[in-house]
C-alpha positions in Angstrom: -24.0 -181.9 179.3 -27.3 -180.2 180.0 -27.7 -177.3 182.4 -29.9 -178.1 185.4 -32.4 -175.4 185.7 -36.2 -174.6 185.8 -38.5 -175.6 183.0 -39.5 -172.8 180.6 -42.2 -173.4 178.0 -43.7 -170.9 175.6 -46.3 -170.8 172.8 -45.0 -169.2 169.6 -47.4 -167.2 167.4 -47.0 -164.8 164.6 -48.5 -161.6 163.2 -49.5 -163.6 160.1 -48.5 -166.6 158.1 -44.9 -166.7 156.6 -43.5 -164.3 159.1 -40.8 -166.8 160.2 -42.3 -168.5 163.3 -40.4 -171.7 162.5 -37.1 -169.9 161.7 -37.3 -167.9 165.0 -38.3 -171.0 166.9 -35.4 -172.9 165.4 -33.1 -170.1 166.3 -34.2 -170.1 169.9 -33.6 -173.9 170.0 -30.2 -173.5 168.5 -29.3 -170.9 171.1 -30.6 -173.0 174.0 -28.6 -176.0 172.7 -25.5 -173.9 172.5 -26.0 -172.9 176.1 -26.2 -176.6 177.2 -30.0 -176.7 177.8 -32.2 -179.7 177.0 -34.7 -178.3 174.5 -37.3 -179.3 171.9 -40.3 -177.9 170.1 -43.7 -179.2 169.1 -45.5 -178.3 165.9 -49.0 -179.6 166.7 -50.7 -178.6 163.4 -48.8 -178.7 160.1 -50.6 -177.7 156.9 -49.0 -177.9 153.5 -47.2 -181.2 154.2 -45.4 -183.1 151.5 -46.2 -186.8 150.7 -43.5 -189.4 150.2 -43.6 -192.4 147.9 -45.3 -194.5 150.7 -48.0 -191.9 151.1 -46.8 -190.6 154.4 -47.1 -186.9 155.2 -44.0 -184.9 156.3 -43.9 -181.5 157.9 -40.9 -179.5 156.8 -41.4 -177.0 159.6 -41.4 -179.8 162.2 -38.2 -181.3 160.7 -36.5 -177.9 160.9 -37.4 -177.6 164.6 -36.2 -181.2 165.2 -32.9 -180.3 163.5 -32.0 -177.7 166.1 -33.5 -179.3 169.2 -31.2 -181.2 171.6 -34.0 -183.7 172.4 -35.4 -185.5 169.4 -39.1 -186.3 169.7 -40.8 -189.2 167.9 -42.9 -188.1 165.0 -46.2 -188.6 166.8 -45.1 -186.1 169.5 -43.2 -183.7 167.2 -46.0 -183.2 164.6 -49.1 -185.0 165.6 -51.5 -183.4 163.1 -50.3 -183.2 159.5 -52.5 -182.0 156.7 -51.7 -181.8 152.9 -53.3 -178.6 151.8 -51.3 -175.4 152.4 -54.2 -173.3 153.8 -55.9 -172.5 157.0 -56.1 -175.5 159.3 -59.9 -175.8 159.3 -60.0 -175.8 155.5 -57.0 -178.2 155.2 -58.7 -180.6 157.7 -62.0 -180.4 155.9 -60.2 -181.4 152.6 -59.4 -184.8 154.1 -62.7 -185.2 156.0 -61.4 -184.3 159.4 -62.5 -181.7 162.0 -60.0 -180.3 164.4 -60.9 -179.6 168.0 -58.9 -177.5 170.4 -59.2 -180.0 173.3 -57.8 -182.8 171.1 -55.0 -180.7 169.8 -54.1 -179.8 173.4 -54.2 -183.5 174.3 -51.5 -184.2 171.6 -49.4 -181.3 172.8 -49.6 -182.4 176.5 -48.4 -185.8 175.5 -45.3 -184.2 174.0 -44.9 -181.8 177.0 -44.4 -184.9 179.2 -40.9 -185.1 177.8 -38.4 -183.6 180.2 -36.6 -180.5 179.1 -35.7 -177.1 180.4 -36.6 -175.1 177.2 -39.7 -176.0 175.3 -41.6 -174.3 172.4 -45.0 -175.0 171.0 -45.3 -173.4 167.6 -48.8 -172.3 166.4 -50.2 -172.3 162.9 -50.6 -169.0 161.1 -51.6 -166.1 163.3 -53.4 -165.8 166.7 -57.0 -165.9 165.3 -56.5 -168.6 162.6 -59.6 -170.9 162.7 -59.1 -174.6 163.5 -62.9 -175.1 163.0 -65.9 -172.8 162.6 -66.1 -172.2 166.4 -62.5 -172.3 167.6 -59.2 -170.7 166.8 -55.5 -171.6 167.4 -55.7 -169.1 170.2 -58.1 -171.4 172.0 -55.4 -174.1 172.0 -53.0 -171.6 173.5 -55.5 -170.5 176.1 -56.0 -174.1 177.3 -52.3 -174.6 177.5 -51.9 -171.5 179.6 -48.4 -170.9 178.3 -46.8 -167.5 178.0 -46.6 -166.3 174.4 -43.7 -165.2 172.2 -44.8 -163.1 169.2 -42.9 -163.2 166.0 -43.3 -160.0 164.0 -42.3 -160.2 160.3 -41.0 -156.7 159.5 -42.8 -155.5 156.4 -45.4 -153.0 155.4 -48.4 -153.5 157.6 -46.6 -155.1 160.5 -47.3 -152.4 163.0 -51.0 -152.8 162.8 -50.8 -156.6 162.9 -48.3 -156.6 165.8 -50.3 -154.2 168.0 -53.6 -155.9 167.4 -52.2 -159.4 168.0 -50.5 -158.3 171.2 -53.8 -156.7 172.4 -55.7 -160.0 171.6 -53.1 -162.1 173.4 -53.4 -160.1 176.6 -57.2 -159.8 176.2 -57.3 -163.6 176.1 -55.6 -163.6 179.5 -52.2 -164.9 178.5 -48.9 -163.1 179.3 -46.9 -161.8 176.3 -43.4 -162.9 177.3 -41.7 -161.0 174.5 -41.6 -160.4 170.8 -39.1 -160.9 168.0 -38.5 -158.6 165.1 -37.8 -160.9 162.1 -36.4 -159.0 159.1 -37.9 -160.7 156.1 -35.9 -158.8 153.5 -32.4 -157.4 153.2 -33.9 -154.0 152.1 -37.2 -152.9 153.7 -38.3 -149.3 153.6 -38.4 -147.7 157.1 -37.3 -151.0 158.8 -35.5 -149.2 161.7 -38.4 -146.9 162.2 -40.9 -149.7 162.3 -38.9 -151.6 164.9 -38.4 -148.5 167.0 -42.1 -147.9 166.9 -42.8 -151.4 168.1 -40.2 -151.1 170.9 -42.1 -148.1 172.2 -45.6 -149.3 171.6 -45.4 -152.9 172.8 -45.4 -153.4 176.6 -43.5 -156.7 176.3 -39.7 -156.8 175.9 -38.1 -157.2 172.5 -36.2 -160.6 172.5 -34.2 -159.7 169.5 -33.9 -158.2 166.0 -33.1 -161.1 163.7 -31.4 -159.9 160.5 -32.3 -161.2 157.1 -30.5 -164.6 156.5 -30.0 -164.8 152.8 -27.8 -167.9 153.1 -29.9 -169.6 155.7 -26.9 -169.9 158.2 -29.2 -169.9 161.2 -26.6 -170.9 163.8 -24.6 -167.7 163.0 -27.5 -165.7 164.3 -27.9 -167.1 167.8 -26.6 -164.0 169.4 -29.3 -161.9 167.8 -32.0 -163.4 170.0 -32.7 -164.2 173.7 -35.2 -166.5 175.5 -37.5 -164.6 177.9 -35.9 -166.5 180.8 -32.6 -164.8 179.9 -34.1 -161.5 181.0 -34.0 -162.5 184.6 -30.9 -163.2 186.6 -29.4 -166.7 186.8 -30.1 -166.7 190.5 -33.8 -165.9 190.0 -33.9 -168.6 187.2 -32.6 -171.3 189.6 -35.3 -170.5 192.1 -38.3 -171.0 189.7 
């Protein structure tokens, strides 16, 4: 049975590509599902999709999100734009003779957002300033949606610079940074604890969790390592929203 509560939707971005946006988003969905919330995620732009025998493109990231969502979206809403080349969206689109536009991407997302749920994620592509064409970036999609942002920080050498600059850009673009997640990409990372401590002191937004390295991929075992931003307020306040 789902928990009746307010609707909370967030845009998920990362400090770079391959920092674990899909993993963290799936973890948040698994946590919400375990708490009885109706939840789903949308992956509006998927690059690097595989092709089946019938020539249909499939997004592994979108299917991972679907696996942990309590509400299963149809393919057209879950992953509306699928591109074969594993590169920046504007390059991948050009490879197949297409041109992405922020307004059209937002239209696809809003179609998915019409589905009722209390916990919703929209996962971006790459980092905050990844181009979708020669004039627009993935951040322009987020700005039109006006959703608060969750920042996934892949803990590795260079993450401090990337995290601080990304957080600054998000807020400069006029969007609230609802929180950030430290995603440990390796079992052994030099100065991991020191890097996370630095981010906790430097970033103004709350840390939503430190996700340990999951060598065996047992995602559901990690749901207590993370929180939704809405969990930072009292249940009474949540009901009033």
